[in-house]
N, C-alpha and C positions, 0 to 999 in steps of 0.2 A: 504493500500500500504506500501511497505517496508520502505519508507522514512518518514512515517507519525509519528510525535511526539505526536499527540493528537488524542485519539480515538473519533469516531463519537459520542458516547453516552456522553462522558466527555465534548465534545464541546457543545452539546446541553444544558448540565447543566450549563456550564460557561456562555453561551449566555443568558439563562434564568435568571441567577444570575445577569447579567449585564442589565437585563430588555430590551433585544434587540431580535427581531425576524429577522432571516437572510433575508427573502424575503422583509422586509419593514424596514430595519434597521434604516433609518433616519427619518421615519415617526412617528408622534405622535401616530398613531394607532399601531406602532410597540412595544409599551410598554407592558411588560408582565402583564397579568391579576393578580389581587390580590385575585381572587375568589379561594375557596378551590380546590386543584388539587388532584384527586384520585391517581395519579401516583407519588405524591410528595415523599412518603416514599421510593419508588423504586429509584427515582432519587437521594435521599439523600444517600441511601446505595451505589449506583453506584459512587457517588462523593467521599464518604469516601474510597471505595475500590480502587479508582484510584488516591487518593490524591498525591501519590508520583510522578505520571507522569503528574500531572496538572501543567502547567507553572505558576510561581508566578509573572512573569513579562510579559508585552505585547510582542507579536511576531510582527515582522515587515516584510511585504511582499513587493516585488517590482513588478511593473506593467509597461508595455509599450503599447503605442498606436500610431496610425498614424492619420493624418488629419490636421496637421498644427496648426496655431493659433486658428482656430475655434474650433478644438478639445480641445486644452488647455483651452480655455475659458469655456468649459463645464465640462471637466473631473476634472480639478483642484478644483473648488468649490464642486463638488460631493465628492471628496476624503476628503476635509477638513471637510465636514459635517459628512461623515462616520467616520472619525477618532475621532471626538468629541463625537460621540454617541457610539463608539465601542472601548473602551480603551484596550481591550485584543487583537484586530486585527487591527494593523496599516498598512496603505498602502502608499507607496511612488510611485510616478509616473514619467514617462519619455516619452518624445515625440521622436519618431523615424521617419526617412524619409521613404517614400513609396518604396524607392529603397534599403532598408536595408536587403534584403533577405540574402546576403552572410554574413553580420555581425551577423544576428540572427543564422544562421547555425553554425557559429564559436562558438558563446556563448553556444549554445546547446551542441555542441560536447565537449566543455571544462568544462561543468557543471556550467557555470557562467551566464546562461540565467536568465532573470527575472522570478519570480514565475508565473506571469500571463502575457500572450502574446497575442497581436492582430497580426494575421498573414494574409498575402495576401493568398487568396484561392489557387492561383497557386504555392505558396511556399510549401504547405503541402505535395504533393506527393514526392518531393525531400527530405524533412525532414524525412518522414517515411522510405524512401528507405535507408537513411544514418544510421538509428539506432533507437532504442527505446527511443526516447527523449521526447515523449509527453504522458501524462497520458491518460488512457482509462476512459472516463466518465461513461461507463457502469459498472465500478468496484467500484463506489461510490454511496451513497444514500443520500447525503446532497443537491446537486444541483438537483432541480426538472426538469426533462426533458420532462414532460408530455405536456407542453405548446407548444413544437415544433411540426411542421408537421413532422411526423415520417419519411415518405418517403424522404422528402427534406433534413432533418437532416442527414440521413444516406447517401444520395446521395452525399452530399457535404463534409461530415466529417468522414465517416467510411472507414477504410482501414483494410483489413484482419480481419474483424469482430470486430475491435476496433474503438470506437467512439473517435477519438483523437482530434477532433476540433468541435466547435459549430458555426453555422452561427451567425454573429453579426447582419445582416440584409439581406433582399432580394431585388433585383431589377428585373425588367421584361423587355422584349421587346414585345411591342404590337403595334397595329395599332391605331393611333390617328386620328379620323375623325372630320372634320369641318361639324357638322350636319346642321348648318344654311345654308351653301352654298350647301350641299347635297340636302336639300329640295328645294332650289332655282333652282337647275339644274335637279331635278326629280330623284335623286338617293337614294335608301334605302339600308342601310348597316346593316348586321346582323353578329352575332358571328358564327364561325365554317363554313364559306363559303368554298366550295372546290375551288381549284385554277381555275377550269373551270368556276365555277359560278362567281368568281371575274372577270375573263376576259370577260365574257358575259356582265356584268354590265359596265366594262371599255370600251368595244367596242361600246355599245349603247350610252354611254355618249359622247365619242369622235366623233362619227358620227353625233350626234345631236348638239354638241358644239365643233367644231374643236379646239378651243382655250383651252379646258379644258382636264385635265387628272385625272383619278380616284386615282392613286397611284403614288406619287412622290418618286422615288428611285434614290439615287446617288450610288457611288461605294461601300461605306460601307453597305448601306441598301440592295443592291441587293446581296451582298455577304452573309449577314445574312439570307436573304430569301432562297438563293440557298442551303446553308448548312443545314438549317432547313428542306427543302424539301428532300434533299438527305438522311438525317438521317431517315426521314419517309419512303423513298423508301427501305432502307436496314434494317430498324428496329433496329438500333444500332449506335455505334460509326463508324466513317468513316475508321478507321484503327484498326487492331488487335494488341494485345500485343505481338504477335509473329512476328511482323514487316511485315505483309501482308496487302494488300488492302482489305477492306471489301465490295467492290462493283465491279461489272463487268464493262467492257467498255460500254456495251449496257445500263446498268443502268445510267452511267454517261452521255452518249449521250442523254438519255431520259430526264434527269433533265436540261441539257443544252438547249434542245428543249423547255422545259416548260418555262424557263426563257426567251428565245428568243420570245416565243409567247406573253409574256407580252408587248414587244415592238411592235410586228407586229399587235397586236389587238388594239393598241392605249391606252391600260391601263396605261403603263409607258410612260413618256415623253422620247424621244430619249436621251440616256445617255450623249452624247457630248453636246447637247443643254441644258440639265438639269444642268450639271456642269457649263456651261458657264453663265447660268442665275443667278448664285449665286456669290456674291462678293468674297467669299473665298472658293467656291466649296461645302459649307456645305448645307445639305438638308434643314435645318430649315430656311435658307435664300433664298431658291429657289423662284424665282419671282412669279411663279404660285401659290405656297403654300401661299405666303404672300398676294397675291391679292384675294385669294378665288377661283381661277380657278384650283388649285390642291387640291383635296378633302381629301386625306389621306397621312400621313407619318408614318413610323415606327421608333420607338425610344426607347431607354432605359428609365427607370423611370425618372431619373433626367432631361433627355433631353426633356421629354414631356412638362414640364413647359416652357422651353425656346422656344420650337417649337410653342406653342400656343401664347406666348408673341409677336412673330414677325408677326402674322397675323393681317392685317389691321382691325381696329375696333373690336379687339378680345373681348373687354369688353361687346359688344352687341351681341356676338355670342355664340352659344352652341357647346360644343365639347363632344365627347364620345370615350371611349376606347373599342377596339374590338380585338378579337383573330386573330393571323396570320392564313392564309388559310391552309386548309388540302389538301394534295395531292389527296386523294380520300375520298369518303364518309365513307368508312369502315375503315379508318385509326384508328389504336389503339395505335400507338406509341406516340402520343401527338403532338399537334400543338401550345403548349405554351413554351416560352423560359423564364426560371427562372435563374437568375444569383446571385452569392454571391461573393462579392469582398473581404470581410474581415471576419476572423474567430477568435474565442476565444479559447485559449488552455492553459493548465497548464504544466509547465516543470516537467518531471519525476524526475529531480534532486532537486526539491523543498523540503525543509525540513519542510514545513508547508502546505501540500497539502489540508488537511481538511479545514484549514482557507481560502485557495484560492478558494475552492469550495463554501464556505460560502459567500464570497464576490461576486463571479460570480453569485450565486443564486439571490442575490440582484440586480446585474447589469442586468441580462436578464429576470427576472421575476417580479420585483417590478414596480409599477407605479411611484414611486418617482424618479427612475432612468430616466424615460421618462421626468419628470418635469425638470431635469437637462439637459438632452440631447436635448429635445425639437424637436426631430424628424429630426434634421438636420445633426448632426455629422456623423452618420452611413450611411446616404443615403438610398433611397428606403423606405422599410417599416420594422418595427420591426419583429423579427423572431419568437417570442412567442405570443400565442393567447392573453394573458392578456395585454401585452404591445401594440400589434397591435390594439386591440379594444379601449384601453384607449387613444392612440394617435389619432385615428380616431375621437372618441367622443369629444375630447378636442381641436381639431384643430391643433394638432402637425403634422399631416400627410396631405399632399395635397389630396383632394378628387379624383382627376384624378389618382394619383399614387395608392391610395387605391383601386379604381375601377379596375385598371389594374391588381393588384395583385390578387384580388378576382376572376378574370376571368382566370388567368393563373395557379394558384396553383393546380387546379384539372386537368389541361391539360398539365402539364409541361413534357417536354422530359427529360429522364434521362441525367445526366451530361456526357459529353464525357470523355473517358479515357485519360490518360496523353499523349499518343503518338498522339492522334488525334488533339491535340492543339499544336503540335510541329511547331515552327515558319517556318522552311524550307518547311515542307509539306503544311502548310496553304498558304505560299507564292506561291507555284507552282499552287495550285488550284485557288487562287485569280487571278494570272496572266493569266491563261488559260480562266477563266470565263470572264475576261475583254475583251479578244479577241472575244468572242462570243457577248458580250454586245455592243462592238464598231464595230461589223460587219466585223471584219478582218478575222475571221475563222468561218466556218460552225460548228454546233454542232458535226457532225460526225468527221470532221478533228480535232477539238479541243479535242475530247475524245481520238482519236487515238494518238494525240501528248502528252496528259496528262499522260496516263497510264505508258509508259516507264520512264517518268521523275519521277513519284512517286515511281515506283519499284526500280529504281536506287538509289534514296535518301534513301529509306527504307533499302536497302542492306548496304549502307554506315553507317546509324545509328546503324544497328545491329552489324556491325563490330566494331564500336566504343564502343558499349556497352559491347562487349565480349573481348575487348582488355585488 
């Protein structure tokens, strides 16, 4: 890259001379071997040829992260250990607030951004649209990308063919089933149930045990289910980049009807009753889930642990993770929801990009980084295969979260495009969905009311974009 002061081959020689391997820089196993190296003469020649461009003093890179005091407690010791073992590449760190998007954009635009950045996934599209501020990881060969799931890596961080950001971790949305009470009430849960099969089980359960519900959903959970099913119906994002709706009124009415059937079949607890049964309206505190008469909840990775912790006598009960339902048996779009809140990126204005890639290779590929982070700071599961497996084997990842990820990764729906997560459009759909769920509008009437609201808002957004 144009701003690189240190060639890749020279960097490799320098790191070897310092007896450090990028992917395990702080580890005792990271010490360079003293065995004869058949490539040593070539490396020596390369070192001599590039002597003038080799820095004689250490370079210092800046790095920013989010995550509060917990993140500081893990990243700071990591950097201290790295700096002690890597005198040629020193890293200084800084904690940013999670609402620092505008600040980061300003520093990127002014060329004063940290070399290494942790970004919110939702920030990246706006940064990319504003300018060429982030390095393309495809244009380097220092940071090993082979450990990432290729489809997920591209889905979350590739824009216009450039891999400008890398997932720091993944989270999932899955069904968490109370298997002990499922057995007590005669219910068997499997992966990849169709929504009709799920409702059949829910109807049978509620008819046999009127106090019980198969699937506890509150407002957030029914919205997540609705949009996941609607994306299956249309086979893509809900809105197009040309500011048009990607579904018809008939398709919207169909999915409204699918959601309504969840209540009519007795699979879902009536929404008003469900919300009222929880002290603060949260699904994980729903009285039926807590007592064992609500058999499943859906939740993001971190929420799974909390959901289980509120179930009475949970230490004596068995739980399992299952995929969200498919709209139809032949669905090929995916019924898994994979999310990524935080991304790693390198500023294109960095004067030390190769060194930044070297540190990031350690951060995302080495097992020692997991020892420092202990599976907590980034949330969810690690994004590379080596770190994911190491964390699972050494107790740094919760087994339920690991199970959820393993089931979702092969079924994950593609990430929605930027316009499909526009707050105004999402709010319209959520409000209209709630009218169906609270039985104040029929699916047909709700669909007829929704479409013109969406079309009007899209026209406004397009006008604003073209202004």
